[in-house]
C-alpha positions in Angstrom: 12.0 -7.2 -31.2 13.6 -5.4 -28.2 11.1 -4.2 -25.6 13.8 -2.8 -23.3 17.3 -1.7 -24.0 20.1 -0.3 -21.9 23.1 1.3 -23.6 26.3 2.0 -21.6 24.4 2.8 -18.5 26.2 3.8 -15.3 24.7 4.8 -12.0 26.6 6.8 -9.3 25.1 7.3 -5.8 26.8 9.6 -3.2 30.0 9.6 -5.2 30.1 5.8 -5.4 29.8 3.9 -8.7 27.1 1.3 -8.3 26.7 0.3 -12.0 29.3 0.7 -14.7 28.8 0.6 -18.5 25.7 -1.7 -18.6 24.5 -2.7 -22.0 21.7 -5.2 -22.4 18.4 -5.9 -24.2 15.3 -7.8 -23.3 13.6 -9.4 -26.3 9.9 -10.0 -26.8 8.9 -13.3 -25.2 12.3 -13.9 -23.6 13.1 -14.8 -20.0 16.2 -13.1 -18.7 17.6 -13.7 -15.2 20.1 -11.4 -13.6 22.3 -13.1 -11.0 24.9 -11.7 -8.7 26.1 -11.6 -5.1 24.6 -9.3 -2.5 25.7 -5.7 -3.2 26.2 -6.3 -6.9 23.7 -3.7 -8.0 20.9 -6.0 -9.1 18.0 -4.0 -7.6 19.6 -0.7 -8.7 19.7 -2.0 -12.2 16.1 -3.1 -12.1 15.0 0.3 -10.8 17.0 2.1 -13.5 15.6 -0.1 -16.3 12.0 0.6 -15.0 12.6 4.3 -14.9 12.4 4.6 -11.1 16.0 5.8 -11.1 17.9 7.9 -13.6 21.2 6.7 -15.0 24.2 9.0 -14.4 25.2 8.3 -17.9 24.0 6.1 -20.8 20.5 5.6 -22.0 17.5 3.3 -21.2 14.9 2.8 -24.0 11.5 1.1 -23.3 8.9 0.2 -25.9 6.3 3.0 -26.2 3.5 2.2 -23.8 5.2 -0.8 -22.3 2.9 -2.5 -19.8 4.9 -3.7 -16.9 3.8 -6.1 -14.1 6.0 -6.0 -11.0 6.5 -8.5 -8.2 8.6 -6.8 -5.5 11.3 -8.4 -3.4 9.3 -7.7 -0.3 6.1 -5.9 0.6 5.4 -4.5 4.0 1.9 -5.4 5.1 0.5 -4.5 8.5 -0.3 -8.0 9.8 -2.9 -6.6 12.2 -4.9 -4.9 9.5 -7.8 -6.9 8.1 -7.3 -7.1 4.4 -8.6 -9.8 2.1 -6.9 -11.0 -1.0 -9.8 -9.7 -3.1 -9.5 -6.3 -1.5 -5.7 -6.2 -1.9 -5.9 -7.0 -5.6 -8.3 -4.1 -6.0 -5.7 -1.6 -4.8 -5.0 0.9 -6.2 -7.3 0.1 -9.2 -10.6 -1.5 -8.5 -11.0 -4.9 -10.2 -14.1 -7.0 -10.7 -14.4 -10.3 -8.7 -14.5 -12.2 -11.9 -11.2 -10.8 -13.1 -9.6 -11.4 -9.7 -10.8 -15.0 -9.8 -9.4 -15.4 -13.3 -6.0 -14.2 -12.3 -5.9 -16.4 -9.2 -6.8 -19.4 -11.3 -4.0 -18.5 -13.6 -1.5 -18.7 -10.7 -3.1 -21.8 -9.2 -4.4 -19.9 -6.2 -8.2 -20.0 -6.7 -10.1 -20.0 -3.5 -8.0 -17.5 -1.7 -10.2 -14.5 -2.5 -11.8 -14.2 0.9 -8.7 -15.2 2.9 -6.9 -12.6 5.0 -3.4 -11.7 3.7 -2.1 -12.2 7.2 -3.2 -15.9 7.1 -1.4 -16.7 3.8 1.7 -18.9 3.7 4.8 -17.4 2.0 4.1 -19.3 -1.2 0.5 -18.3 -1.3 1.4 -14.7 -0.8 3.9 -14.8 -3.7 1.2 -16.3 -5.9 -1.1 -13.5 -4.9 1.6 -10.9 -5.8 2.1 -12.6 -9.1 -1.7 -12.6 -9.8 -1.8 -8.9 -9.0 1.0 -8.1 -11.4 -0.8 -10.0 -14.1 -3.9 -7.7 -13.8 -2.3 -5.2 -16.1 -1.8 -7.8 -18.9 1.9 -7.1 -18.9 4.2 -7.2 -21.9 7.1 -7.4 -19.4 6.8 -9.2 -16.0 9.5 -8.1 -13.6 10.3 -10.0 -10.5 12.9 -8.9 -7.8 14.0 -12.0 -5.9 10.5 -13.4 -5.8 11.2 -16.5 -3.8 13.1 -14.9 -1.0 12.0 -16.7 2.2 10.6 -19.8 0.5 12.1 -23.2 1.0 13.5 -25.2 -2.0 10.2 -26.9 -2.7 8.4 -23.6 -2.6 10.9 -22.1 -4.9 10.7 -25.0 -7.4 6.9 -24.8 -7.4 6.9 -21.0 -8.0 9.3 -21.1 -10.9 7.5 -24.0 -12.6 4.3 -21.8 -12.2 6.1 -18.8 -13.7 7.1 -20.9 -16.7 3.4 -21.7 -17.3 2.3 -18.1 -16.7 4.9 -16.8 -19.2 3.6 -19.1 -21.9 0.0 -18.3 -21.1 0.4 -14.5 -20.9 2.8 -14.3 -23.9 5.0 -11.8 -22.0 8.7 -11.3 -21.4 10.2 -11.9 -18.0 13.0 -10.1 -16.3 14.0 -11.7 -13.0 16.6 -10.9 -10.4 18.1 -13.4 -8.0 21.1 -14.0 -5.9 20.3 -17.7 -5.5 21.9 -19.4 -8.4 20.0 -22.7 -8.0 16.7 -20.9 -9.0 18.0 -20.2 -12.5 15.2 -22.3 -14.0 15.1 -24.6 -17.0 13.3 -22.1 -19.2 15.6 -19.2 -18.6 16.7 -18.1 -22.1 19.6 -15.9 -20.9 21.5 -15.3 -17.6 23.3 -12.0 -17.0 26.0 -12.2 -14.3 26.3 -8.9 -12.6 28.8 -7.5 -10.2 28.7 -3.7 -10.7 29.2 -4.4 -14.4 28.1 -7.3 -16.6 30.7 -10.0 -16.1 29.3 -12.4 -18.6 26.0 -13.5 -20.2 24.6 -16.4 -22.1 22.5 -19.5 -21.6 22.8 -21.1 -18.1 25.2 -23.8 -19.3 27.4 -21.3 -21.1 27.6 -18.9 -18.2 28.4 -21.7 -15.7 31.6 -22.3 -17.6 32.7 -18.7 -17.8 35.8 -17.8 -15.8 34.2 -14.5 -14.7 31.2 -16.4 -13.2 33.5 -18.9 -11.4 35.6 -16.1 -10.0 32.4 -14.7 -8.4 30.7 -17.8 -7.3 33.3 -20.5 -7.1 33.6 -23.9 -8.8 31.2 -25.5 -6.5 28.2 -23.6 -8.0 28.8 -25.0 -11.5 26.6 -28.0 -10.9 23.8 -25.9 -9.4 23.5 -23.8 -12.4 24.1 -26.5 -15.0 21.4 -28.6 -13.4 18.9 -26.2 -14.9 20.2 -26.2 -18.5 17.4 -26.7 -21.0 16.9 -28.6 -24.3 17.6 -25.5 -26.4 21.0 -24.7 -25.0 22.7 -25.7 -28.3 20.3 -24.3 -30.8 19.7 -20.8 -29.4 20.9 -18.1 -31.8 22.4 -16.2 -28.8 24.0 -19.3 -27.2 27.3 -17.6 -26.8 29.2 -15.8 -24.1 29.6 -12.0 -24.1 32.7 -11.1 -22.2 33.2 -7.5 -21.0 36.8 -6.4 -20.4 36.8 -3.8 -17.6 40.6 -3.7 -17.1 
Protein backbone atom coordinates (compact mmCIF):
# COMPACT_ATOMS: atom_id res chain seq x y z
CA UNK A 1 0.00 0.00 0.00
CA UNK A 2 1.31 3.44 -0.94
CA UNK A 3 1.06 6.05 1.80
CA UNK A 4 2.71 8.79 -0.26
CA UNK A 5 2.93 9.21 -4.02
CA UNK A 6 4.41 11.85 -6.34
CA UNK A 7 3.47 11.83 -10.01
CA UNK A 8 5.50 13.89 -12.50
CA UNK A 9 6.19 16.61 -9.94
CA UNK A 10 8.21 19.66 -10.94
CA UNK A 11 9.07 22.69 -8.81
CA UNK A 12 10.14 26.06 -10.22
CA UNK A 13 11.35 28.87 -7.95
CA UNK A 14 12.13 32.37 -9.22
CA UNK A 15 12.22 31.13 -12.79
CA UNK A 16 14.63 28.31 -11.98
CA UNK A 17 13.74 24.63 -12.21
CA UNK A 18 14.63 22.98 -8.88
CA UNK A 19 12.91 19.63 -9.45
CA UNK A 20 11.88 18.08 -12.74
CA UNK A 21 9.44 15.21 -13.42
CA UNK A 22 9.70 13.45 -10.04
CA UNK A 23 7.67 10.26 -9.71
CA UNK A 24 8.03 8.08 -6.62
CA UNK A 25 6.04 6.22 -3.98
CA UNK A 26 6.64 5.33 -0.34
CA UNK A 27 5.08 2.03 0.67
CA UNK A 28 3.77 1.10 4.09
CA UNK A 29 6.59 -0.13 6.36
CA UNK A 30 9.34 0.79 3.89
CA UNK A 31 12.54 2.77 4.50
CA UNK A 32 13.41 5.07 1.59
CA UNK A 33 16.59 7.15 1.57
CA UNK A 34 17.05 10.09 -0.79
CA UNK A 35 20.68 10.84 -1.56
CA UNK A 36 22.20 13.57 -3.65
CA UNK A 37 24.86 16.26 -3.67
CA UNK A 38 24.34 19.68 -2.13
CA UNK A 39 21.93 21.71 -4.24
CA UNK A 40 20.26 18.65 -5.73
CA UNK A 41 16.81 19.60 -4.41
CA UNK A 42 16.52 17.10 -1.56
CA UNK A 43 14.96 19.43 1.01
CA UNK A 44 12.70 21.02 -1.63
CA UNK A 45 11.48 17.54 -2.53
CA UNK A 46 10.83 16.74 1.10
CA UNK A 47 8.89 19.95 1.66
CA UNK A 48 6.84 19.33 -1.47
CA UNK A 49 6.01 15.75 -0.49
CA UNK A 50 4.88 16.97 2.96
CA UNK A 51 2.66 19.68 1.49
CA UNK A 52 4.80 22.57 2.78
CA UNK A 53 5.42 23.66 -0.82
CA UNK A 54 3.16 23.36 -3.85
CA UNK A 55 4.50 21.73 -7.03
CA UNK A 56 4.58 23.85 -10.17
CA UNK A 57 3.21 20.85 -12.02
CA UNK A 58 2.36 17.25 -11.21
CA UNK A 59 0.58 15.82 -8.19
CA UNK A 60 1.41 14.65 -4.67
CA UNK A 61 -1.02 12.25 -2.99
CA UNK A 62 -0.88 11.40 0.71
CA UNK A 63 -2.93 8.78 2.52
CA UNK A 64 -5.98 10.39 4.14
CA UNK A 65 -5.15 11.48 7.68
CA UNK A 66 -1.50 10.47 7.32
CA UNK A 67 0.30 11.03 10.63
CA UNK A 68 3.79 12.36 10.02
CA UNK A 69 6.62 12.63 12.55
CA UNK A 70 9.33 15.05 11.45
CA UNK A 71 12.97 15.30 12.51
CA UNK A 72 14.36 18.53 11.00
CA UNK A 73 17.82 19.08 9.58
CA UNK A 74 18.54 21.68 12.23
CA UNK A 75 16.58 23.41 14.93
CA UNK A 76 17.52 26.84 16.21
CA UNK A 77 17.43 26.85 19.99
CA UNK A 78 18.35 29.86 22.08
CA UNK A 79 21.15 28.33 24.13
CA UNK A 80 20.68 30.91 26.86
CA UNK A 81 17.03 30.02 27.41
CA UNK A 82 16.36 27.54 30.23
CA UNK A 83 14.35 24.73 28.66
CA UNK A 84 14.28 21.16 29.89
CA UNK A 85 13.84 18.16 27.63
CA UNK A 86 10.50 17.44 29.28
CA UNK A 87 9.22 20.96 28.62
CA UNK A 88 10.53 20.93 25.05
CA UNK A 89 8.69 17.70 24.30
CA UNK A 90 5.45 19.29 25.56
CA UNK A 91 5.65 22.03 22.92
CA UNK A 92 3.34 22.81 21.24
CA UNK A 93 1.08 20.02 22.58
CA UNK A 94 1.25 19.19 26.25
CA UNK A 95 2.36 15.64 26.99
CA UNK A 96 2.20 13.65 30.20
CA UNK A 97 5.49 12.85 31.97
CA UNK A 98 4.74 9.16 31.51
CA UNK A 99 4.35 9.46 27.74
CA UNK A 100 7.51 11.55 27.48
CA UNK A 101 9.42 8.96 29.51
CA UNK A 102 8.07 6.15 27.29
CA UNK A 103 9.24 7.90 24.12
CA UNK A 104 12.68 8.63 25.58
CA UNK A 105 13.01 4.99 26.59
CA UNK A 106 12.14 4.01 23.02
CA UNK A 107 15.04 6.08 21.68
CA UNK A 108 17.42 4.94 24.45
CA UNK A 109 17.51 8.39 26.07
CA UNK A 110 15.72 7.75 29.35
CA UNK A 111 16.95 9.96 32.17
CA UNK A 112 17.25 13.12 30.07
CA UNK A 113 13.84 14.49 31.07
CA UNK A 114 15.14 17.11 33.52
CA UNK A 115 18.29 17.97 31.56
CA UNK A 116 18.58 21.38 29.92
CA UNK A 117 18.56 21.26 26.11
CA UNK A 118 21.68 23.42 26.06
CA UNK A 119 23.58 20.76 28.03
CA UNK A 120 22.86 17.90 25.62
CA UNK A 121 25.44 16.47 23.26
CA UNK A 122 24.66 16.43 19.55
CA UNK A 123 23.72 12.75 19.67
CA UNK A 124 21.47 13.22 22.71
CA UNK A 125 19.72 16.15 21.08
CA UNK A 126 19.00 14.12 17.92
CA UNK A 127 17.51 11.35 20.05
CA UNK A 128 15.28 13.89 21.80
CA UNK A 129 14.12 15.22 18.40
CA UNK A 130 13.38 11.65 17.33
CA UNK A 131 11.44 10.97 20.54
CA UNK A 132 9.43 14.16 19.99
CA UNK A 133 8.58 13.08 16.44
CA UNK A 134 7.34 9.73 17.76
CA UNK A 135 4.81 11.39 20.07
CA UNK A 136 2.29 11.58 17.20
CA UNK A 137 2.46 7.79 16.63
CA UNK A 138 3.58 8.45 13.05
CA UNK A 139 2.71 6.31 10.08
CA UNK A 140 5.53 8.10 8.27
CA UNK A 141 8.73 9.25 9.98
CA UNK A 142 10.55 11.91 7.97
CA UNK A 143 14.17 12.81 8.69
CA UNK A 144 16.08 15.58 6.92
CA UNK A 145 19.81 14.84 7.25
CA UNK A 146 19.35 13.83 10.89
CA UNK A 147 23.01 13.08 11.65
CA UNK A 148 24.47 16.35 10.40
CA UNK A 149 27.21 17.38 12.79
CA UNK A 150 27.65 13.96 14.39
CA UNK A 151 30.85 11.95 14.10
CA UNK A 152 30.87 8.55 12.41
CA UNK A 153 30.29 6.63 15.64
CA UNK A 154 27.36 8.92 16.47
CA UNK A 155 25.92 8.43 13.00
CA UNK A 156 26.21 4.66 13.20
CA UNK A 157 24.54 4.58 16.63
CA UNK A 158 21.70 6.83 15.45
CA UNK A 159 20.93 4.74 12.37
CA UNK A 160 21.03 1.50 14.32
CA UNK A 161 18.57 3.08 16.73
CA UNK A 162 16.37 4.22 13.85
CA UNK A 163 16.20 0.65 12.56
CA UNK A 164 14.89 -0.51 15.94
CA UNK A 165 12.44 2.38 16.18
CA UNK A 166 11.01 1.62 12.73
CA UNK A 167 10.43 -2.01 13.71
CA UNK A 168 8.89 -1.02 17.05
CA UNK A 169 6.65 1.77 15.72
CA UNK A 170 5.66 -0.11 12.53
CA UNK A 171 6.05 3.07 10.50
CA UNK A 172 7.53 3.97 7.15
CA UNK A 173 10.68 6.09 7.04
CA UNK A 174 11.60 8.72 4.45
CA UNK A 175 15.11 10.01 5.01
CA UNK A 176 17.28 12.58 3.24
CA UNK A 177 21.07 12.53 3.26
CA UNK A 178 24.02 13.84 1.30
CA UNK A 179 26.42 11.51 3.13
CA UNK A 180 26.38 8.27 1.19
CA UNK A 181 28.04 6.20 3.91
CA UNK A 182 24.97 6.62 6.14
CA UNK A 183 22.78 4.64 3.75
CA UNK A 184 22.18 1.99 6.35
CA UNK A 185 21.75 -1.75 6.10
CA UNK A 186 17.98 -1.67 6.47
CA UNK A 187 17.30 0.85 3.71
CA UNK A 188 14.87 -0.81 1.35
CA UNK A 189 15.33 1.69 -1.45
CA UNK A 190 17.71 4.48 -2.36
CA UNK A 191 16.62 7.33 -4.62
CA UNK A 192 19.49 9.21 -6.23
CA UNK A 193 18.45 12.82 -6.86
CA UNK A 194 20.06 15.64 -8.79
CA UNK A 195 17.15 17.86 -9.77
CA UNK A 196 15.53 14.74 -11.20
CA UNK A 197 15.62 11.08 -10.20
CA UNK A 198 18.82 9.71 -11.70
CA UNK A 199 18.24 6.14 -10.54
CA UNK A 200 16.70 4.17 -7.72
CA UNK A 201 16.81 0.67 -6.27
CA UNK A 202 18.43 -1.17 -3.37
CA UNK A 203 21.81 0.19 -2.19
CA UNK A 204 23.82 -2.46 -4.01
CA UNK A 205 21.92 -1.86 -7.26
CA UNK A 206 22.19 1.93 -7.14
CA UNK A 207 25.92 1.77 -6.37
CA UNK A 208 26.46 0.07 -9.74
CA UNK A 209 24.36 2.54 -11.74
CA UNK A 210 26.31 4.73 -14.19
CA UNK A 211 24.12 7.73 -13.25
CA UNK A 212 25.11 7.30 -9.60
CA UNK A 213 28.80 6.95 -10.43
CA UNK A 214 28.66 10.02 -12.65
CA UNK A 215 27.41 12.05 -9.67
CA UNK A 216 29.54 10.61 -6.88
CA UNK A 217 32.50 8.97 -8.56
CA UNK A 218 33.79 5.40 -8.50
CA UNK A 219 35.36 5.84 -5.08
CA UNK A 220 32.00 5.96 -3.33
CA UNK A 221 30.93 2.53 -4.57
CA UNK A 222 32.45 0.77 -1.58
CA UNK A 223 30.89 3.16 0.91
CA UNK A 224 27.41 2.45 -0.36
CA UNK A 225 27.86 -1.26 -1.04
CA UNK A 226 29.19 -1.70 2.49
CA UNK A 227 25.65 -1.20 3.72
CA UNK A 228 23.95 -3.76 1.46
CA UNK A 229 21.62 -6.04 3.35
CA UNK A 230 20.57 -9.69 3.28
CA UNK A 231 17.48 -9.07 1.21
CA UNK A 232 19.17 -7.36 -1.73
CA UNK A 233 18.53 -10.32 -3.97
CA UNK A 234 15.00 -11.26 -2.97
CA UNK A 235 13.31 -7.85 -2.94
CA UNK A 236 10.46 -7.65 -5.43
CA UNK A 237 11.67 -4.15 -6.38
CA UNK A 238 15.38 -4.99 -6.53
CA UNK A 239 15.89 -3.42 -9.90
CA UNK A 240 17.06 -0.15 -11.30
CA UNK A 241 14.69 2.47 -12.63
CA UNK A 242 16.53 4.68 -15.06
CA UNK A 243 15.09 8.02 -16.16
CA UNK A 244 16.13 9.41 -19.53
CA UNK A 245 16.16 13.18 -19.39
CA UNK A 246 17.92 13.79 -22.64
